[in-house]
PDB file with SEQRES, HELIX, SHEET and CRYST1 records, atoms N, CA, C and O in Angstrom:
SEQRES   1 A   73  MET LYS ARG GLU LEU LYS PRO GLU GLU HIS GLU GLU ILE          
SEQRES   2 A   73  VAL ARG ALA VAL ALA ALA GLY ASP ARG ILE LYS ALA THR          
SEQRES   3 A   73  ASN ILE TYR LEU SER ALA THR GLU GLY SER LEU THR ASP          
SEQRES   4 A   73  ALA GLN ASN TYR VAL LYS ARG LEU THR ALA GLU ALA GLU          
SEQRES   5 A   73  ALA ALA GLU SER GLU GLN SER LEU LYS LYS GLY LYS LYS          
SEQRES   6 A   73  ARG THR GLU THR GLY GLN ASP HIS                              
HELIX    1 AA1 PRO A    7  ALA A   18  1                                  12    
HELIX    2 AA2 ARG A   22  THR A   33  1                                  12    
HELIX    3 AA3 LEU A   37  THR A   69  1                                  33    
CRYST1    1.000    1.000    1.000  90.00  90.00  90.00 P 1           1          
ATOM      1  N   MET A   1      76.218 -15.291-308.627  1.00  0.00           N  
ATOM      2  CA  MET A   1      76.292 -16.447-307.749  1.00  0.00           C  
ATOM      3  C   MET A   1      76.840 -16.016-306.382  1.00  0.00           C  
ATOM      4  O   MET A   1      77.833 -15.292-306.305  1.00  0.00           O  
ATOM      5  N   LYS A   2      76.200 -16.456-305.335  1.00  0.00           N  
ATOM      6  CA  LYS A   2      76.586 -16.089-303.984  1.00  0.00           C  
ATOM      7  C   LYS A   2      77.911 -16.755-303.613  1.00  0.00           C  
ATOM      8  O   LYS A   2      78.150 -17.917-303.940  1.00  0.00           O  
ATOM      9  N   ARG A   3      78.762 -16.000-302.930  1.00  0.00           N  
ATOM     10  CA  ARG A   3      80.019 -16.569-302.462  1.00  0.00           C  
ATOM     11  C   ARG A   3      80.132 -16.398-300.952  1.00  0.00           C  
ATOM     12  O   ARG A   3      79.388 -15.625-300.347  1.00  0.00           O  
ATOM     13  N   GLU A   4      81.056 -17.117-300.357  1.00  0.00           N  
ATOM     14  CA  GLU A   4      81.267 -17.052-298.913  1.00  0.00           C  
ATOM     15  C   GLU A   4      82.014 -15.767-298.547  1.00  0.00           C  
ATOM     16  O   GLU A   4      82.776 -15.219-299.344  1.00  0.00           O  
ATOM     17  N   LEU A   5      81.778 -15.312-297.336  1.00  0.00           N  
ATOM     18  CA  LEU A   5      82.486 -14.140-296.833  1.00  0.00           C  
ATOM     19  C   LEU A   5      83.929 -14.494-296.499  1.00  0.00           C  
ATOM     20  O   LEU A   5      84.217 -15.584-296.006  1.00  0.00           O  
ATOM     21  N   LYS A   6      84.818 -13.568-296.770  1.00  0.00           N  
ATOM     22  CA  LYS A   6      86.199 -13.700-296.322  1.00  0.00           C  
ATOM     23  C   LYS A   6      86.222 -13.310-294.845  1.00  0.00           C  
ATOM     24  O   LYS A   6      85.364 -12.550-294.397  1.00  0.00           O  
ATOM     25  N   PRO A   7      87.189 -13.819-294.083  1.00  0.00           N  
ATOM     26  CA  PRO A   7      87.246 -13.471-292.650  1.00  0.00           C  
ATOM     27  C   PRO A   7      87.272 -11.964-292.394  1.00  0.00           C  
ATOM     28  O   PRO A   7      86.640 -11.486-291.451  1.00  0.00           O  
ATOM     29  N   GLU A   8      87.996 -11.215-293.224  1.00  0.00           N  
ATOM     30  CA  GLU A   8      88.059  -9.767-292.999  1.00  0.00           C  
ATOM     31  C   GLU A   8      86.718  -9.093-293.301  1.00  0.00           C  
ATOM     32  O   GLU A   8      86.390  -8.074-292.693  1.00  0.00           O  
ATOM     33  N   GLU A   9      85.948  -9.648-294.227  1.00  0.00           N  
ATOM     34  CA  GLU A   9      84.615  -9.112-294.514  1.00  0.00           C  
ATOM     35  C   GLU A   9      83.677  -9.385-293.347  1.00  0.00           C  
ATOM     36  O   GLU A   9      82.878  -8.531-292.961  1.00  0.00           O  
ATOM     37  N   HIS A  10      83.784 -10.588-292.791  1.00  0.00           N  
ATOM     38  CA  HIS A  10      82.973 -10.943-291.626  1.00  0.00           C  
ATOM     39  C   HIS A  10      83.286  -9.989-290.468  1.00  0.00           C  
ATOM     40  O   HIS A  10      82.377  -9.491-289.805  1.00  0.00           O  
ATOM     41  N   GLU A  11      84.572  -9.741-290.233  1.00  0.00           N  
ATOM     42  CA  GLU A  11      84.971  -8.846-289.145  1.00  0.00           C  
ATOM     43  C   GLU A  11      84.458  -7.426-289.360  1.00  0.00           C  
ATOM     44  O   GLU A  11      84.062  -6.753-288.408  1.00  0.00           O  
ATOM     45  N   GLU A  12      84.465  -6.979-290.598  1.00  0.00           N  
ATOM     46  CA  GLU A  12      83.944  -5.642-290.907  1.00  0.00           C  
ATOM     47  C   GLU A  12      82.445  -5.572-290.600  1.00  0.00           C  
ATOM     48  O   GLU A  12      81.956  -4.563-290.093  1.00  0.00           O  
ATOM     49  N   ILE A  13      81.729  -6.636-290.906  1.00  0.00           N  
ATOM     50  CA  ILE A  13      80.294  -6.694-290.608  1.00  0.00           C  
ATOM     51  C   ILE A  13      80.077  -6.713-289.101  1.00  0.00           C  
ATOM     52  O   ILE A  13      79.193  -6.025-288.590  1.00  0.00           O  
ATOM     53  N   VAL A  14      80.880  -7.497-288.389  1.00  0.00           N  
ATOM     54  CA  VAL A  14      80.772  -7.560-286.928  1.00  0.00           C  
ATOM     55  C   VAL A  14      81.004  -6.178-286.316  1.00  0.00           C  
ATOM     56  O   VAL A  14      80.289  -5.776-285.399  1.00  0.00           O  
ATOM     57  N   ARG A  15      81.999  -5.456-286.821  1.00  0.00           N  
ATOM     58  CA  ARG A  15      82.265  -4.101-286.308  1.00  0.00           C  
ATOM     59  C   ARG A  15      81.084  -3.169-286.568  1.00  0.00           C  
ATOM     60  O   ARG A  15      80.732  -2.360-285.710  1.00  0.00           O  
ATOM     61  N   ALA A  16      80.474  -3.277-287.740  1.00  0.00           N  
ATOM     62  CA  ALA A  16      79.314  -2.438-288.060  1.00  0.00           C  
ATOM     63  C   ALA A  16      78.147  -2.764-287.130  1.00  0.00           C  
ATOM     64  O   ALA A  16      77.460  -1.862-286.650  1.00  0.00           O  
ATOM     65  N   VAL A  17      77.926  -4.048-286.879  1.00  0.00           N  
ATOM     66  CA  VAL A  17      76.851  -4.461-285.963  1.00  0.00           C  
ATOM     67  C   VAL A  17      77.137  -3.922-284.562  1.00  0.00           C  
ATOM     68  O   VAL A  17      76.240  -3.398-283.901  1.00  0.00           O  
ATOM     69  N   ALA A  18      78.381  -4.050-284.112  1.00  0.00           N  
ATOM     70  CA  ALA A  18      78.756  -3.569-282.778  1.00  0.00           C  
ATOM     71  C   ALA A  18      78.553  -2.062-282.652  1.00  0.00           C  
ATOM     72  O   ALA A  18      78.238  -1.558-281.574  1.00  0.00           O  
ATOM     73  N   ALA A  19      78.735  -1.354-283.752  1.00  0.00           N  
ATOM     74  CA  ALA A  19      78.532   0.100-283.759  1.00  0.00           C  
ATOM     75  C   ALA A  19      77.059   0.470-283.907  1.00  0.00           C  
ATOM     76  O   ALA A  19      76.703   1.648-283.871  1.00  0.00           O  
ATOM     77  N   GLY A  20      76.203  -0.543-284.072  1.00  0.00           N  
ATOM     78  CA  GLY A  20      74.774  -0.289-284.209  1.00  0.00           C  
ATOM     79  C   GLY A  20      74.343   0.074-285.614  1.00  0.00           C  
ATOM     80  O   GLY A  20      73.223   0.543-285.815  1.00  0.00           O  
ATOM     81  N   ASP A  21      75.209  -0.133-286.585  1.00  0.00           N  
ATOM     82  CA  ASP A  21      74.910   0.245-287.972  1.00  0.00           C  
ATOM     83  C   ASP A  21      74.535  -0.993-288.790  1.00  0.00           C  
ATOM     84  O   ASP A  21      75.345  -1.531-289.546  1.00  0.00           O  
ATOM     85  N   ARG A  22      73.290  -1.426-288.616  1.00  0.00           N  
ATOM     86  CA  ARG A  22      72.830  -2.630-289.319  1.00  0.00           C  
ATOM     87  C   ARG A  22      72.717  -2.413-290.823  1.00  0.00           C  
ATOM     88  O   ARG A  22      72.889  -3.354-291.598  1.00  0.00           O  
ATOM     89  N   ILE A  23      72.432  -1.193-291.240  1.00  0.00           N  
ATOM     90  CA  ILE A  23      72.338  -0.914-292.684  1.00  0.00           C  
ATOM     91  C   ILE A  23      73.709  -1.090-293.335  1.00  0.00           C  
ATOM     92  O   ILE A  23      73.829  -1.721-294.385  1.00  0.00           O  
ATOM     93  N   LYS A  24      74.737  -0.532-292.707  1.00  0.00           N  
ATOM     94  CA  LYS A  24      76.096  -0.697-293.237  1.00  0.00           C  
ATOM     95  C   LYS A  24      76.477  -2.172-293.267  1.00  0.00           C  
ATOM     96  O   LYS A  24      77.046  -2.648-294.249  1.00  0.00           O  
ATOM     97  N   ALA A  25      76.165  -2.897-292.193  1.00  0.00           N  
ATOM     98  CA  ALA A  25      76.487  -4.324-292.128  1.00  0.00           C  
ATOM     99  C   ALA A  25      75.795  -5.087-293.254  1.00  0.00           C  
ATOM    100  O   ALA A  25      76.399  -5.950-293.890  1.00  0.00           O  
ATOM    101  N   THR A  26      74.533  -4.766-293.494  1.00  0.00           N  
ATOM    102  CA  THR A  26      73.772  -5.417-294.564  1.00  0.00           C  
ATOM    103  C   THR A  26      74.382  -5.100-295.925  1.00  0.00           C  
ATOM    104  O   THR A  26      74.509  -5.983-296.773  1.00  0.00           O  
ATOM    105  N   ASN A  27      74.757  -3.851-296.131  1.00  0.00           N  
ATOM    106  CA  ASN A  27      75.366  -3.457-297.409  1.00  0.00           C  
ATOM    107  C   ASN A  27      76.700  -4.150-297.647  1.00  0.00           C  
ATOM    108  O   ASN A  27      76.998  -4.560-298.769  1.00  0.00           O  
ATOM    109  N   ILE A  28      77.496  -4.282-296.606  1.00  0.00           N  
ATOM    110  CA  ILE A  28      78.780  -4.982-296.742  1.00  0.00           C  
ATOM    111  C   ILE A  28      78.528  -6.429-297.153  1.00  0.00           C  
ATOM    112  O   ILE A  28      79.181  -6.949-298.057  1.00  0.00           O  
ATOM    113  N   TYR A  29      77.571  -7.074-296.479  1.00  0.00           N  
ATOM    114  CA  TYR A  29      77.246  -8.465-296.807  1.00  0.00           C  
ATOM    115  C   TYR A  29      76.799  -8.582-298.260  1.00  0.00           C  
ATOM    116  O   TYR A  29      77.265  -9.458-298.989  1.00  0.00           O  
ATOM    117  N   LEU A  30      75.899  -7.703-298.675  1.00  0.00           N  
ATOM    118  CA  LEU A  30      75.393  -7.757-300.050  1.00  0.00           C  
ATOM    119  C   LEU A  30      76.511  -7.573-301.068  1.00  0.00           C  
ATOM    120  O   LEU A  30      76.587  -8.310-302.051  1.00  0.00           O  
ATOM    121  N   SER A  31      77.367  -6.604-300.837  1.00  0.00           N  
ATOM    122  CA  SER A  31      78.470  -6.345-301.769  1.00  0.00           C  
ATOM    123  C   SER A  31      79.453  -7.505-301.813  1.00  0.00           C  
ATOM    124  O   SER A  31      79.952  -7.867-302.878  1.00  0.00           O  
ATOM    125  N   ALA A  32      79.723  -8.080-300.660  1.00  0.00           N  
ATOM    126  CA  ALA A  32      80.725  -9.136-300.575  1.00  0.00           C  
ATOM    127  C   ALA A  32      80.242 -10.463-301.154  1.00  0.00           C  
ATOM    128  O   ALA A  32      81.009 -11.175-301.802  1.00  0.00           O  
ATOM    129  N   THR A  33      78.977 -10.794-300.923  1.00  0.00           N  
ATOM    130  CA  THR A  33      78.493 -12.125-301.306  1.00  0.00           C  
ATOM    131  C   THR A  33      77.653 -12.142-302.569  1.00  0.00           C  
ATOM    132  O   THR A  33      77.479 -13.190-303.191  1.00  0.00           O  
ATOM    133  N   GLU A  34      77.128 -10.976-302.954  1.00  0.00           N  
ATOM    134  CA  GLU A  34      76.175 -10.893-304.058  1.00  0.00           C  
ATOM    135  C   GLU A  34      74.945 -11.764-303.787  1.00  0.00           C  
ATOM    136  O   GLU A  34      74.294 -12.253-304.710  1.00  0.00           O  
ATOM    137  N   GLY A  35      74.645 -11.944-302.495  1.00  0.00           N  
ATOM    138  CA  GLY A  35      73.475 -12.712-302.095  1.00  0.00           C  
ATOM    139  C   GLY A  35      72.232 -11.848-302.104  1.00  0.00           C  
ATOM    140  O   GLY A  35      72.261 -10.694-302.532  1.00  0.00           O  
ATOM    141  N   SER A  36      71.137 -12.421-301.627  1.00  0.00           N  
ATOM    142  CA  SER A  36      69.863 -11.706-301.606  1.00  0.00           C  
ATOM    143  C   SER A  36      69.772 -10.805-300.378  1.00  0.00           C  
ATOM    144  O   SER A  36      70.501 -10.982-299.402  1.00  0.00           O  
ATOM    145  N   LEU A  37      68.875  -9.848-300.447  1.00  0.00           N  
ATOM    146  CA  LEU A  37      68.638  -8.960-299.315  1.00  0.00           C  
ATOM    147  C   LEU A  37      68.172  -9.760-298.101  1.00  0.00           C  
ATOM    148  O   LEU A  37      68.574  -9.474-296.974  1.00  0.00           O  
ATOM    149  N   THR A  38      67.333 -10.750-298.329  1.00  0.00           N  
ATOM    150  CA  THR A  38      66.846 -11.585-297.229  1.00  0.00           C  
ATOM    151  C   THR A  38      67.997 -12.306-296.549  1.00  0.00           C  
ATOM    152  O   THR A  38      68.058 -12.351-295.320  1.00  0.00           O  
ATOM    153  N   ASP A  39      68.914 -12.873-297.332  1.00  0.00           N  
ATOM    154  CA  ASP A  39      70.090 -13.539-296.758  1.00  0.00           C  
ATOM    155  C   ASP A  39      70.902 -12.556-295.917  1.00  0.00           C  
ATOM    156  O   ASP A  39      71.334 -12.877-294.810  1.00  0.00           O  
ATOM    157  N   ALA A  40      71.102 -11.362-296.458  1.00  0.00           N  
ATOM    158  CA  ALA A  40      71.886 -10.343-295.756  1.00  0.00           C  
ATOM    159  C   ALA A  40      71.217  -9.951-294.443  1.00  0.00           C  
ATOM    160  O   ALA A  40      71.876  -9.862-293.408  1.00  0.00           O  
ATOM    161  N   GLN A  41      69.917  -9.719-294.487  1.00  0.00           N  
ATOM    162  CA  GLN A  41      69.195  -9.325-293.278  1.00  0.00           C  
ATOM    163  C   GLN A  41      69.233 -10.434-292.232  1.00  0.00           C  
ATOM    164  O   GLN A  41      69.419 -10.160-291.046  1.00  0.00           O  
ATOM    165  N   ASN A  42      69.060 -11.666-292.654  1.00  0.00           N  
ATOM    166  CA  ASN A  42      69.107 -12.790-291.718  1.00  0.00           C  
ATOM    167  C   ASN A  42      70.487 -12.932-291.088  1.00  0.00           C  
ATOM    168  O   ASN A  42      70.599 -13.211-289.894  1.00  0.00           O  
ATOM    169  N   TYR A  43      71.532 -12.744-291.878  1.00  0.00           N  
ATOM    170  CA  TYR A  43      72.905 -12.826-291.377  1.00  0.00           C  
ATOM    171  C   TYR A  43      73.146 -11.741-290.328  1.00  0.00           C  
ATOM    172  O   TYR A  43      73.689 -12.014-289.257  1.00  0.00           O  
ATOM    173  N   VAL A  44      72.743 -10.530-290.637  1.00  0.00           N  
ATOM    174  CA  VAL A  44      72.943  -9.414-289.713  1.00  0.00           C  
ATOM    175  C   VAL A  44      72.096  -9.605-288.454  1.00  0.00           C  
ATOM    176  O   VAL A  44      72.556  -9.303-287.353  1.00  0.00           O  
ATOM    177  N   LYS A  45      70.878 -10.098-288.600  1.00  0.00           N  
ATOM    178  CA  LYS A  45      70.033 -10.368-287.423  1.00  0.00           C  
ATOM    179  C   LYS A  45      70.685 -11.398-286.516  1.00  0.00           C  
ATOM    180  O   LYS A  45      70.666 -11.257-285.293  1.00  0.00           O  
ATOM    181  N   ARG A  46      71.266 -12.441-287.117  1.00  0.00           N  
ATOM    182  CA  ARG A  46      71.929 -13.486-286.328  1.00  0.00           C  
ATOM    183  C   ARG A  46      73.125 -12.898-285.575  1.00  0.00           C  
ATOM    184  O   ARG A  46      73.304 -13.170-284.387  1.00  0.00           O  
ATOM    185  N   LEU A  47      73.932 -12.106-286.252  1.00  0.00           N  
ATOM    186  CA  LEU A  47      75.082 -11.478-285.592  1.00  0.00           C  
ATOM    187  C   LEU A  47      74.639 -10.536-284.478  1.00  0.00           C  
ATOM    188  O   LEU A  47      75.265 -10.480-283.420  1.00  0.00           O  
ATOM    189  N   THR A  48      73.563  -9.799-284.719  1.00  0.00           N  
ATOM    190  CA  THR A  48      73.037  -8.881-283.710  1.00  0.00           C  
ATOM    191  C   THR A  48      72.572  -9.657-282.479  1.00  0.00           C  
ATOM    192  O   THR A  48      72.853  -9.260-281.348  1.00  0.00           O  
ATOM    193  N   ALA A  49      71.867 -10.752-282.700  1.00  0.00           N  
ATOM    194  CA  ALA A  49      71.389 -11.579-281.589  1.00  0.00           C  
ATOM    195  C   ALA A  49      72.563 -12.170-280.811  1.00  0.00           C  
ATOM    196  O   ALA A  49      72.533 -12.213-279.581  1.00  0.00           O  
ATOM    197  N   GLU A  50      73.592 -12.623-281.519  1.00  0.00           N  
ATOM    198  CA  GLU A  50      74.776 -13.174-280.855  1.00  0.00           C  
ATOM    199  C   GLU A  50      75.477 -12.101-280.022  1.00  0.00           C  
ATOM    200  O   GLU A  50      75.912 -12.367-278.902  1.00  0.00           O  
ATOM    201  N   ALA A  51      75.584 -10.906-280.562  1.00  0.00           N  
ATOM    202  CA  ALA A  51      76.230  -9.804-279.841  1.00  0.00           C  
ATOM    203  C   ALA A  51      75.430  -9.440-278.592  1.00  0.00           C  
ATOM    204  O   ALA A  51      76.003  -9.202-277.529  1.00  0.00           O  
ATOM    205  N   GLU A  52      74.111  -9.398-278.725  1.00  0.00           N  
ATOM    206  CA  GLU A  52      73.261  -9.070-277.576  1.00  0.00           C  
ATOM    207  C   GLU A  52      73.344 -10.153-276.512  1.00  0.00           C  
ATOM    208  O   GLU A  52      73.361  -9.846-275.320  1.00  0.00           O  
ATOM    209  N   ALA A  53      73.397 -11.415-276.922  1.00  0.00           N  
ATOM    210  CA  ALA A  53      73.510 -12.518-275.969  1.00  0.00           C  
ATOM    211  C   ALA A  53      74.847 -12.450-275.230  1.00  0.00           C  
ATOM    212  O   ALA A  53      74.900 -12.659-274.019  1.00  0.00           O  
ATOM    213  N   ALA A  54      75.912 -12.160-275.953  1.00  0.00           N  
ATOM    214  CA  ALA A  54      77.231 -12.044-275.328  1.00  0.00           C  
ATOM    215  C   ALA A  54      77.259 -10.878-274.347  1.00  0.00           C  
ATOM    216  O   ALA A  54      77.847 -10.981-273.270  1.00  0.00           O  
ATOM    217  N   GLU A  55      76.626  -9.774-274.719  1.00  0.00           N  
ATOM    218  CA  GLU A  55      76.570  -8.603-273.844  1.00  0.00           C  
ATOM    219  C   GLU A  55      75.775  -8.916-272.577  1.00  0.00           C  
ATOM    220  O   GLU A  55      76.169  -8.511-271.483  1.00  0.00           O  
ATOM    221  N   SER A  56      74.664  -9.630-272.717  1.00  0.00           N  
ATOM    222  CA  SER A  56      73.852 -10.008-271.560  1.00  0.00           C  
ATOM    223  C   SER A  56      74.635 -10.922-270.634  1.00  0.00           C  
ATOM    224  O   SER A  56      74.574 -10.786-269.412  1.00  0.00           O  
ATOM    225  N   GLU A  57      75.370 -11.851-271.222  1.00  0.00           N  
ATOM    226  CA  GLU A  57      76.173 -12.777-270.428  1.00  0.00           C  
ATOM    227  C   GLU A  57      77.241 -12.017-269.643  1.00  0.00           C  
ATOM    228  O   GLU A  57      77.480 -12.314-268.472  1.00  0.00           O  
ATOM    229  N   GLN A  58      77.883 -11.037-270.282  1.00  0.00           N  
ATOM    230  CA  GLN A  58      78.891 -10.224-269.599  1.00  0.00           C  
ATOM    231  C   GLN A  58      78.259  -9.444-268.444  1.00  0.00           C  
ATOM    232  O   GLN A  58      78.849  -9.340-267.368  1.00  0.00           O  
ATOM    233  N   SER A  59      77.075  -8.903-268.663  1.00  0.00           N  
ATOM    234  CA  SER A  59      76.387  -8.146-267.617  1.00  0.00           C  
ATOM    235  C   SER A  59      76.046  -9.039-266.437  1.00  0.00           C  
ATOM    236  O   SER A  59      76.182  -8.633-265.283  1.00  0.00           O  
ATOM    237  N   LEU A  60      75.602 -10.254-266.727  1.00  0.00           N  
ATOM    238  CA  LEU A  60      75.276 -11.195-265.658  1.00  0.00           C  
ATOM    239  C   LEU A  60      76.514 -11.561-264.856  1.00  0.00           C  
ATOM    240  O   LEU A  60      76.461 -11.638-263.628  1.00  0.00           O  
ATOM    241  N   LYS A  61      77.619 -11.787-265.539  1.00  0.00           N  
ATOM    242  CA  LYS A  61      78.862 -12.135-264.847  1.00  0.00           C  
ATOM    243  C   LYS A  61      79.324 -10.987-263.962  1.00  0.00           C  
ATOM    244  O   LYS A  61      79.770 -11.214-262.838  1.00  0.00           O  
ATOM    245  N   LYS A  62      79.223  -9.757-264.457  1.00  0.00           N  
ATOM    246  CA  LYS A  62      79.626  -8.598-263.667  1.00  0.00           C  
ATOM    247  C   LYS A  62      78.731  -8.453-262.446  1.00  0.00           C  
ATOM    248  O   LYS A  62      79.215  -8.165-261.352  1.00  0.00           O  
ATOM    249  N   GLY A  63      77.432  -8.648-262.625  1.00  0.00           N  
ATOM    250  CA  GLY A  63      76.495  -8.555-261.514  1.00  0.00           C  
ATOM    251  C   GLY A  63      76.750  -9.624-260.474  1.00  0.00           C  
ATOM    252  O   GLY A  63      76.667  -9.363-259.274  1.00  0.00           O  
ATOM    253  N   LYS A  64      77.060 -10.830-260.930  1.00  0.00           N  
ATOM    254  CA  LYS A  64      77.344 -11.934-260.016  1.00  0.00           C  
ATOM    255  C   LYS A  64      78.622 -11.644-259.245  1.00  0.00           C  
ATOM    256  O   LYS A  64      78.686 -11.897-258.042  1.00  0.00           O  
ATOM    257  N   LYS A  65      79.633 -11.122-259.915  1.00  0.00           N  
ATOM    258  CA  LYS A  65      80.903 -10.814-259.267  1.00  0.00           C  
ATOM    259  C   LYS A  65      80.701  -9.746-258.197  1.00  0.00           C  
ATOM    260  O   LYS A  65      81.284  -9.836-257.116  1.00  0.00           O  
ATOM    261  N   ARG A  66      79.879  -8.732-258.488  1.00  0.00           N  
ATOM    262  CA  ARG A  66      79.605  -7.677-257.504  1.00  0.00           C  
ATOM    263  C   ARG A  66      78.913  -8.257-256.277  1.00  0.00           C  
ATOM    264  O   ARG A  66      79.234  -7.891-255.146  1.00  0.00           O  
ATOM    265  N   THR A  67      77.967  -9.157-256.499  1.00  0.00           N  
ATOM    266  CA  THR A  67      77.237  -9.768-255.396  1.00  0.00           C  
ATOM    267  C   THR A  67      78.177 -10.603-254.541  1.00  0.00           C  
ATOM    268  O   THR A  67      78.108 -10.560-253.312  1.00  0.00           O  
ATOM    269  N   GLU A  68      79.054 -11.361-255.187  1.00  0.00           N  
ATOM    270  CA  GLU A  68      79.987 -12.222-254.462  1.00  0.00           C  
ATOM    271  C   GLU A  68      80.987 -11.416-253.642  1.00  0.00           C  
ATOM    272  O   GLU A  68      81.404 -11.861-252.573  1.00  0.00           O  
ATOM    273  N   THR A  69      81.373 -10.258-254.114  1.00  0.00           N  
ATOM    274  CA  THR A  69      82.362  -9.444-253.402  1.00  0.00           C  
ATOM    275  C   THR A  69      81.709  -8.451-252.443  1.00  0.00           C  
ATOM    276  O   THR A  69      82.402  -7.699-251.756  1.00  0.00           O  
ATOM    277  N   GLY A  70      80.385  -8.448-252.395  1.00  0.00           N  
ATOM    278  CA  GLY A  70      79.669  -7.557-251.497  1.00  0.00           C  
ATOM    279  C   GLY A  70      79.563  -6.133-251.993  1.00  0.00           C  
ATOM    280  O   GLY A  70      79.198  -5.240-251.228  1.00  0.00           O  
ATOM    281  N   GLN A  71      79.871  -5.902-253.251  1.00  0.00           N  
ATOM    282  CA  GLN A  71      79.824  -4.554-253.805  1.00  0.00           C  
ATOM    283  C   GLN A  71      78.425  -4.161-254.255  1.00  0.00           C  
ATOM    284  O   GLN A  71      78.205  -3.022-254.668  1.00  0.00           O  
ATOM    285  N   ASP A  72      77.497  -5.070-254.182  1.00  0.00           N  
ATOM    286  CA  ASP A  72      76.145  -4.808-254.675  1.00  0.00           C  
ATOM    287  C   ASP A  72      75.290  -4.088-253.634  1.00  0.00           C  
ATOM    288  O   ASP A  72      74.181  -3.650-253.940  1.00  0.00           O  
ATOM    289  N   HIS A  73      75.793  -3.962-252.417  1.00  0.00           N  
ATOM    290  CA  HIS A  73      74.977  -3.385-251.344  1.00  0.00           C  
ATOM    291  C   HIS A  73      75.298  -1.970-251.089  1.00  0.00           C  
ATOM    292  O   HIS A  73      74.694  -1.348-250.214  1.00  0.00           O  
TER     293      HIS A  73                                                      
END                                                                             
């Protein structure tokens, strides 16, 4: 029966995703929840997309700050 992730398990998966190790992240999810491979892959894909969106947002903010301070020229 599938169970919910503990906060420390979620953080371990987030760290694996941040390190680019989706296989490790998927394995952690599978071991922790005893869920299906599809569930694990979808969870890791969602975390990866969230991380990429956050990274893009940070890049945009940095670019905007450079433009505002005149450092872009």
